[in-house]
C-alpha positions as CSV (number, residue, x, y, z in Angstrom):
1,M,-180.5,-9.7,-98.6
2,Q,-177.9,-9.9,-95.9
3,P,-176.4,-6.5,-95.1
4,A,-172.8,-7.8,-95.4
5,L,-173.5,-9.1,-98.9
6,K,-175.1,-5.9,-99.9
7,E,-172.1,-3.9,-98.8
8,T,-169.8,-6.3,-100.6
9,L,-171.8,-5.9,-103.8
10,K,-171.6,-2.1,-103.5
11,K,-167.8,-2.3,-103.5
12,L,-167.7,-4.1,-106.9
13,P,-166.9,-2.0,-109.9
14,P,-170.0,-1.1,-112.0
15,T,-169.0,-3.4,-114.8
16,D,-168.8,-6.4,-112.4
17,R,-172.1,-5.5,-110.9
18,L,-173.7,-5.4,-114.4
19,D,-172.1,-8.8,-115.3
20,L,-173.6,-10.1,-112.1
21,I,-177.0,-8.8,-113.0
22,G,-176.7,-10.7,-116.3
23,E,-175.7,-13.9,-114.6
24,L,-178.6,-13.7,-112.1
25,W,-181.0,-12.9,-114.9
26,D,-179.8,-15.9,-117.0
27,S,-180.1,-18.2,-114.0
28,L,-183.9,-17.7,-113.8
29,Q,-186.2,-20.2,-115.3
30,D,-189.7,-19.4,-116.7
31,E,-191.3,-21.1,-113.7
32,D,-189.2,-19.0,-111.3
33,V,-191.1,-15.8,-112.3
34,P,-194.8,-15.9,-111.8
35,V,-196.8,-13.9,-114.4
36,R,-200.3,-12.7,-114.0
37,H,-202.8,-13.3,-116.8
38,S,-203.4,-9.6,-117.0
39,D,-199.7,-9.0,-117.6
40,L,-199.7,-11.6,-120.4
41,D,-202.8,-10.0,-121.9
42,L,-201.0,-6.6,-121.9
43,V,-197.9,-8.1,-123.6
44,R,-200.0,-9.8,-126.2
45,Q,-201.9,-6.5,-126.9
46,R,-198.7,-4.6,-127.3
47,A,-197.2,-7.2,-129.5
48,D,-200.3,-7.1,-131.7
49,T,-200.1,-3.3,-131.8
50,A,-196.4,-3.4,-132.8
51,E,-197.2,-6.0,-135.5
52,A,-200.0,-3.8,-136.9
53,H,-197.6,-0.9,-137.3
54,R,-194.8,-2.9,-138.8
55,A,-194.6,-0.8,-142.0
56,G,-193.5,2.3,-140.0
57,R,-190.5,0.6,-138.4
58,R,-187.0,1.7,-139.2
59,D,-183.8,-0.3,-138.8
60,W,-181.7,0.6,-135.7
61,S,-178.6,1.2,-137.8
62,E,-180.6,3.8,-139.8
63,V,-181.9,5.5,-136.7
64,R,-178.5,5.5,-135.0
65,A,-176.8,7.0,-138.1
66,E,-179.4,9.8,-138.1
67,I,-178.8,10.5,-134.4
68,E,-175.0,10.6,-134.9
69,K,-175.4,12.9,-137.9
70,L,-177.5,15.3,-135.7
71,L,-174.9,15.2,-132.9
72,R,-172.0,16.3,-135.2
């Protein structure tokens, strides 16, 4: 990255930089990001593990309410 561009980006407010990250992320296509087979295998393995433990999942709103209750 060009140093001048890097300095310009640093001057942006955090919210603008976060928005820019989102725009950059959304601009990527699947073929722009090479993925190794070993990485895909790991993702599949973790997805299988998550699916196998589905019964133990809790809804985010439930977890959040519990955390907020603890913080009061």
